[in-house]
MINUGU-743299 format. One line per 4 residues: number of its first residue (from 1); their letters; for each residue x, y, z of N, C-alpha, C. Coordinates in steps of 0.2 Angstrom, whole numbers, plus 5000, padded with zeros to 4 digits. Example, Ala and Ser with C-alpha at 12.3 -4.5 7.8 and 13.67 -1.06 7.14 Angstrom:
2
1 = AS = 5066:4972:5039:5062:4978:5039:5066:4984:5039; 5064:4989:5035:5068:4995:5036:5064:5000:5039;
This chain:
202
1 = MKHH = 4783:5253:4859:4785:5248:4854:4787:5241:4860; 4789:5243:4866:4793:5238:4870:4786:5234:4873; 4782:5235:4874:4776:5230:4875:4776:5225:4869; 4776:5226:4863:4775:5221:4857:4780:5217:4859;
5 = ATAL = 4786:5220:4861:4793:5214:4860:4793:5209:4867; 4788:5211:4873:4790:5208:4877:4783:5201:4876; 4779:5206:4875:4772:5200:4872:4774:5195:4867; 4777:5197:4862:4779:5191:4856:4786:5187:4860;
9 = GLLF = 4790:5188:4864:4794:5184:4867:4792:5181:4872; 4785:5182:4877:4782:5178:4880:4777:5172:4875; 4775:5175:4871:4771:5171:4865:4775:5163:4865; 4783:5166:4862:4788:5161:4859:4788:5156:4864;
13 = CLSA = 4789:5159:4870:4789:5154:4877:4784:5149:4878; 4780:5152:4877:4772:5149:4878:4773:5142:4872; 4773:5146:4866:4772:5139:4861:4776:5133:4861; 4781:5137:4863:4788:5132:4864:4788:5126:4870;
17 = CGGG = 4785:5129:4876:4785:5124:4882:4781:5125:4887; 4775:5130:4885:4769:5129:4889:4764:5124:4888; 4762:5120:4894:4757:5118:4894:4753:5111:4891; 4759:5109:4887:4758:5102:4880:4754:5096:4887;
21 = GGGG = 4751:5092:4885:4748:5085:4886:4754:5082:4886; 4754:5078:4893:4760:5073:4894:4756:5067:4891; 4761:5061:4891:4760:5055:4890:4752:5052:4892; 4751:5047:4887:4744:5043:4891:4738:5047:4889;
25 = GGSG = 4738:5053:4887:4733:5057:4887:4726:5053:4882; 4728:5048:4878:4722:5043:4875:4722:5036:4876; 4722:5035:4883:4723:5029:4886:4715:5026:4887; 4711:5031:4888:4705:5028:4888:4704:5024:4896;
29 = IDPR = 4708:5024:4899:4708:5022:4905:4705:5026:4912; 4709:5032:4913:4706:5036:4917:4704:5042:4914; 4698:5044:4915:4695:5051:4912:4697:5056:4912; 4701:5056:4918:4706:5064:4920:4712:5063:4914;
33 = LARL = 4714:5059:4913:4719:5059:4907:4717:5060:4898; 4711:5058:4899:4708:5059:4892:4706:5067:4892; 4705:5072:4897:4707:5078:4896:4712:5082:4893; 4719:5078:4894:4724:5080:4892:4723:5082:4883;
37 = DLYE = 4718:5077:4881:4720:5076:4873:4716:5083:4871; 4711:5085:4875:4706:5092:4874:4711:5098:4876; 4716:5099:4881:4720:5104:4883:4725:5103:4878; 4728:5099:4874:4735:5099:4868:4729:5102:4863;
41 = AQKL = 4723:5099:4861:4720:5101:4856:4718:5110:4855; 4717:5112:4862:4716:5119:4862:4724:5123:4862; 4729:5119:4865:4735:5123:4865:4738:5124:4857; 4736:5119:4854:4740:5118:4846:4734:5124:4843;
45 = RVLG = 4728:5126:4844:4724:5131:4840:4725:5137:4842; 4729:5137:4849:4727:5144:4851:4736:5147:4850; 4740:5143:4852:4748:5144:4851:4751:5141:4847; 4749:5135:4843:4753:5131:4837:4758:5128:4841;
49 = DPGA = 4762:5124:4838:4768:5121:4839:4773:5122:4833; 4776:5125:4835:4784:5127:4833:4787:5122:4828; 4788:5118:4833:4793:5111:4829:4789:5108:4824; 4783:5107:4824:4778:5105:4819:4777:5108:4813;
53 = GVMG = 4779:5113:4814:4776:5120:4809:4770:5123:4809; 4766:5122:4814:4759:5123:4817:4758:5130:4818; 4756:5135:4815:4756:5141:4818:4751:5142:4824; 4751:5147:4827:4746:5148:4833:4742:5156:4830;
57 = LPMT = 4739:5158:4835:4735:5165:4833:4740:5170:4835; 4740:5175:4829:4745:5180:4830:4742:5185:4836; 4748:5188:4842:4746:5193:4844:4740:5198:4842; 4737:5201:4847:4731:5205:4846:4735:5212:4845;
61 = SDPN = 4733:5215:4839:4736:5223:4838:4733:5227:4839; 4736:5232:4843:4734:5238:4845:4725:5241:4842; 4725:5241:4836:4718:5245:4834:4713:5238:4835; 4715:5231:4836:4710:5227:4838:4709:5224:4844;
65 = MPTG = 4713:5227:4850:4713:5228:4857:4706:5229:4860; 4701:5226:4863:4695:5229:4864:4696:5234:4869; 4690:5240:4868:4692:5245:4874:4684:5246:4878; 4681:5241:4876:4675:5242:4880:4670:5234:4880;
69 = GAMS = 4666:5233:4885:4663:5228:4886:4666:5222:4889; 4664:5216:4888:4666:5212:4893:4668:5205:4887; 4672:5201:4888:4673:5193:4888:4673:5189:4892; 4670:5182:4890:4672:5177:4894:4677:5171:4891;
73 = FTGY = 4682:5169:4894:4688:5165:4891:4686:5158:4896; 4688:5152:4892:4690:5146:4896:4694:5141:4893; 4697:5137:4896:4703:5133:4894:4707:5130:4900; 4712:5130:4900:4717:5125:4906:4723:5128:4908;
77 = GTIR = 4724:5127:4914:4729:5129:4917:4735:5123:4917; 4742:5124:4917:4746:5119:4919:4752:5120:4923; 4754:5118:4928:4758:5118:4933:4764:5114:4934; 4769:5115:4934:4776:5111:4934:4780:5112:4941;
81 = VETG = 4781:5109:4944:4784:5110:4950:4792:5105:4952; 4798:5109:4950:4803:5105:4951:4805:5102:4958; 4804:5096:4959:4806:5094:4964:4812:5090:4966; 4818:5091:4961:4824:5090:4963:4825:5082:4960;
85 = RTPL = 4819:5078:4959:4820:5071:4958:4813:5070:4950; 4809:5069:4951:4802:5068:4946:4799:5074:4946; 4798:5078:4944:4794:5084:4944:4787:5084:4945; 4784:5087:4949:4775:5087:4949:4773:5090:4943;
89 = VLFG = 4767:5087:4940:4766:5090:4933:4758:5090:4936; 4754:5096:4936:4747:5098:4938:4744:5099:4930; 4737:5098:4929:4733:5100:4924:4726:5104:4928; 4722:5108:4925:4716:5109:4929:4711:5113:4925;
93 = DAGL = 4705:5115:4924:4701:5119:4920:4703:5125:4923; 4701:5131:4918:4701:5137:4920:4698:5142:4916; 4696:5147:4919:4691:5151:4916:4693:5158:4919; 4690:5163:4913:4694:5169:4915:4687:5174:4912;
97 = QVDF = 4685:5178:4915:4680:5185:4914:4685:5191:4915; 4686:5195:4908:4687:5201:4908:4683:5206:4906; 4684:5211:4910:4678:5216:4908:4682:5223:4906; 4681:5225:4900:4687:5230:4898:4684:5237:4899;
101 = ETST = 4677:5238:4902:4675:5243:4905:4677:5246:4911; 4678:5241:4914:4684:5243:4922:4690:5241:4921; 4692:5237:4917:4700:5235:4917:4701:5231:4922; 4697:5226:4922:4698:5221:4927:4696:5212:4924;
105 = ATGA = 4701:5209:4928:4699:5202:4925:4700:5198:4931; 4695:5192:4932:4695:5188:4937:4694:5181:4934; 4694:5176:4938:4694:5168:4936:4699:5164:4939; 4698:5158:4939:4701:5153:4942:4704:5147:4938;
109 = IENT = 4709:5142:4942:4710:5136:4939:4709:5132:4945; 4704:5126:4943:4701:5121:4947:4700:5114:4945; 4697:5110:4949:4696:5102:4945:4704:5102:4943; 4708:5101:4947:4715:5099:4946:4717:5094:4948;
113 = FGTN = 4721:5089:4943:4725:5083:4946:4733:5083:4941; 4735:5079:4945:4743:5078:4943:4745:5072:4946; 4751:5072:4945:4757:5068:4949:4758:5070:4955; 4758:5065:4959:4761:5065:4965:4768:5065:4967;
117 = ARGD = 4770:5062:4973:4779:5062:4973:4778:5054:4972; 4774:5051:4973:4776:5045:4970:4775:5043:4962; 4773:5048:4959:4771:5047:4951:4765:5045:4950; 4761:5045:4955:4752:5043:4954:4748:5049:4951;
121 = VVDY = 4743:5047:4948:4739:5053:4947:4734:5054:4951; 4733:5060:4955:4727:5060:4960:4725:5066:4959; 4719:5067:4961:4716:5074:4961:4718:5077:4968; 4718:5085:4965:4721:5089:4969:4715:5094:4971;
125 = AGAI = 4713:5093:4979:4710:5099:4982:4711:5106:4982; 4705:5111:4981:4708:5119:4981:4708:5121:4975; 4708:5128:4975:4707:5131:4968:4713:5136:4968; 4714:5139:4960:4720:5144:4963:4715:5150:4957;
129 = TLQS = 4717:5156:4962:4712:5162:4961:4715:5166:4954; 4713:5170:4951:4716:5174:4946:4713:5180:4944; 4717:5186:4946:4714:5194:4945:4719:5198:4942; 4716:5202:4939:4720:5209:4936:4716:5215:4937;
133 = MNTT = 4720:5219:4937:4718:5227:4937:4720:5231:4930; 4722:5226:4927:4725:5230:4920:4723:5224:4912; 4718:5228:4909:4716:5222:4904:4720:5225:4897; 4727:5227:4897:4730:5230:4891:4734:5223:4890;
137 = QNMP = 4737:5223:4883:4742:5219:4880:4748:5219:4886; 4749:5213:4887:4756:5210:4893:4750:5214:4900; 4746:5209:4900:4742:5210:4905:4743:5205:4911; 4745:5210:4917:4747:5206:4922:4742:5203:4928;
141 = LSYN = 4743:5196:4929:4738:5191:4931:4741:5188:4935; 4738:5191:4941:4739:5188:4947:4737:5180:4949; 4740:5176:4953:4738:5170:4954:4737:5167:4962; 4734:5166:4964:4734:5164:4975:4730:5159:4974;
145 = GTLS = 4732:5154:4978:4729:5148:4981:4733:5142:4984; 4730:5138:4985:4732:5132:4989:4730:5124:4986; 4734:5120:4983:4733:5114:4982:4734:5108:4985; 4732:5104:4987:4733:5099:4991:4731:5091:4988;
149 = AGDV = 4734:5085:4990:4733:5078:4989:4737:5075:4994; 4735:5073:4998:4737:5067:5003:4742:5072:5008; 4748:5070:5005:4754:5074:5009:4757:5078:5008; 4755:5080:5001:4757:5086:4997:4754:5092:4998;
153 = TLDL = 4756:5099:5000:4753:5105:4999:4756:5108:4995; 4753:5111:4990:4757:5117:4987:4753:5123:4987; 4758:5129:4988:4754:5135:4990:4758:5140:4985; 4753:5144:4979:4755:5146:4975:4753:5155:4975;
157 = LGTM = 4757:5158:4973:4758:5166:4973:4762:5169:4970; 4761:5174:4965:4764:5177:4960:4760:5179:4955; 4763:5181:4948:4760:5185:4944:4762:5183:4937; 4758:5181:4933:4760:5180:4927:4759:5186:4920;
161 = TGVF = 4762:5186:4916:4760:5190:4910:4755:5188:4904; 4750:5190:4905:4747:5187:4898:4746:5192:4893; 4746:5188:4887:4745:5192:4880:4737:5189:4877; 4735:5194:4874:4728:5195:4870:4730:5191:4862;
165 = LGNP = 4727:5188:4860:4727:5184:4854:4724:5183:4848; 4723:5184:4843:4719:5184:4838:4717:5192:4836; 4716:5192:4830:4713:5198:4826:4707:5197:4824; 4700:5200:4827:4701:5202:4833:4702:5197:4840;
169 = ATAV = 4704:5200:4845:4705:5196:4850:4700:5188:4852; 4703:5184:4851:4699:5177:4854:4701:5173:4858; 4708:5174:4861:4712:5171:4865:4715:5173:4868; 4718:5171:4875:4723:5174:4880:4726:5169:4882;
173 = AAAD = 4733:5170:4883:4739:5165:4885:4743:5168:4892; 4744:5165:4895:4747:5169:4901:4752:5165:4904; 4757:5165:4907:4764:5163:4910:4767:5164:4914; 4770:5163:4919:4774:5165:4926:4779:5159:4924;
177 = LEAT = 4786:5160:4922:4790:5154:4920:4795:5154:4925; 4795:5157:4929:4800:5158:4934:4797:5157:4941; 4792:5153:4942:4787:5156:4949:4793:5152:4953; 4788:5153:4960:4791:5149:4965:4785:5146:4970;
181 = IVQT = 4785:5142:4971:4779:5138:4973:4781:5134:4982; 4778:5135:4984:4778:5132:4992:4777:5124:4992; 4781:5120:4992:4778:5112:4992:4780:5111:5001; 4775:5110:5003:4774:5107:5011:4780:5111:5014;
185 = DTPR = 4781:5118:5013:4786:5122:5019:4792:5123:5016; 4793:5119:5008:4800:5120:5005:4798:5124:4998; 4801:5130:4998:4801:5132:4992:4804:5127:4986; 4799:5129:4980:4802:5125:4972:4802:5131:4969;
189 = TATV = 4807:5129:4962:4805:5132:4957:4799:5129:4952; 4797:5134:4947:4791:5130:4945:4787:5136:4939; 4784:5133:4935:4782:5137:4930:4773:5134:4930; 4770:5140:4929:4762:5140:4929:4759:5143:4921;
193 = VVTF = 4756:5142:4919:4754:5143:4913:4746:5142:4911; 4744:5147:4909:4737:5146:4906:4734:5148:4899; 4731:5146:4897:4728:5145:4889:4722:5146:4890; 4718:5151:4887:4712:5152:4886:4708:5153:4878;
197 = EQTP = 4701:5151:4876:4698:5153:4871:4692:5157:4874; 4690:5161:4869:4682:5163:4869:4678:5162:4871; 4673:5163:4875:4667:5158:4875:4661:5163:4874; 4655:5159:4872:4655:5157:4867:4660:5159:4860;
201 = PP = 4662:5156:4857:4666:5158:4851:4663:5163:4847; 4667:5168:4842:4664:5172:4840:4661:5170:4834;
């Protein structure tokens, strides 16, 4: 039962603080900001909004955990870097392929954009790879990569804890709420969150 308690605790943290869209998502001025509305809609479908009384998907129960075959998921990732002043907040498209036959998962966060040190919205070059060698509940999902925009470079290396959601499983959410990201040679505290839904949907 310990892994159930861990997953439920993670799910609560994700729904409370993970990856919600920022202000300006519906401005219609910058197409990158319009993507925030899509991310927020997916967050509500998968994780819900406890403050608004919106229920998210339940954690996948043991009998409903896939034991064979493969599934593809798409969604988004969000990265928040505490800089001591205004945090850097980044968003990007994310994908994950899970092979339950080999108990492996691979994916990436890419097409990333977000704020820089001046608060401008900019594109970040690079991608973050995702990988796991264990596709059970509380899946350890490692992330590794570098994102850069102008004079800002972010080096990411760590492991998220992922949970499968829905009965049957149709979504995945994962987070590292105590991440360390190196911003141009300076370690920063950070959070990394990804949310996925099955594609094509069941």
